[in-house]
N, C-alpha and C positions, 0 to 999 in steps of 0.2 A: 889461723889455728887461733882458737876462742877461746879463752880457762878465763880473762883476767873483766874481763865488762868490755872488752875491745878490740879490738883484731889485731895481729902484730903479723910478719915477714919472717919466718922461717928462709935458712936455704941450708942445701943437705949437698956435701960432696960425693959424684954418681962413683967415684972407688965405696960410699962406704964412709962411717963415721957421724961424726956428731950431728946434731942442727947448729948454726949458727941466731944467730940475732939478732933481723935489716931491719927490719921497722917498726916501731912499738908506737907509732902515729897511730890507729885506726886506721893504715892501711889497705887499700883492697884494688883488685884487677890491676896485677903489674902486668908492665910492658916492659922486656930490657933493649933500648937499642942496639938496631944494627951492628955496632961498633964496640957494642958494654960499656960504652959511654957515660950513658945514663941509665934512673929504674924513675920508670913512667907508673903513673901510681893516682887513684883519685880518695879524695875522703870526704866520706860521706856526714854534711851537718845538720844539726836538726831545723825548720826555719818555725815561726807562728805557727802558722797551719795547719802544722802537720807532715806535715808532708818534705822530701828528703830534698835540701842541698846537695850540691858535689864540690870539691875541689880536685883541678888539675895540677896535679904535682909533680915536681921533676930530682933527682937527687942528683950526684954528679961529688963522687961517687954513691953507688947503692945507699951507703949507712950514715953519708953527708947528713951536712942542712941540708934541708931544701925549699927546693924554691917552688911561689905558688907562679902559674902560668894561665889558669884561670879560674873561674870560678862560675859554672851552672846556676843557676836559679828560676826554682819552678813558680 
């Protein structure tokens, strides 16, 4: 979802109902751990040469404070 200038992750119940905000830190490319214990995602970072660097982050549970796993620099 992008309506505020940065990406946000939302989730909706399969049975229907209102969407719930999960991440609002410009998160992209979500992947859930096989056991559902963590949400992995990337956050793009603008660097000085105009290319994007990325941070790989994990949140346990999905809406909790994130932890930095790796920084991918180009």
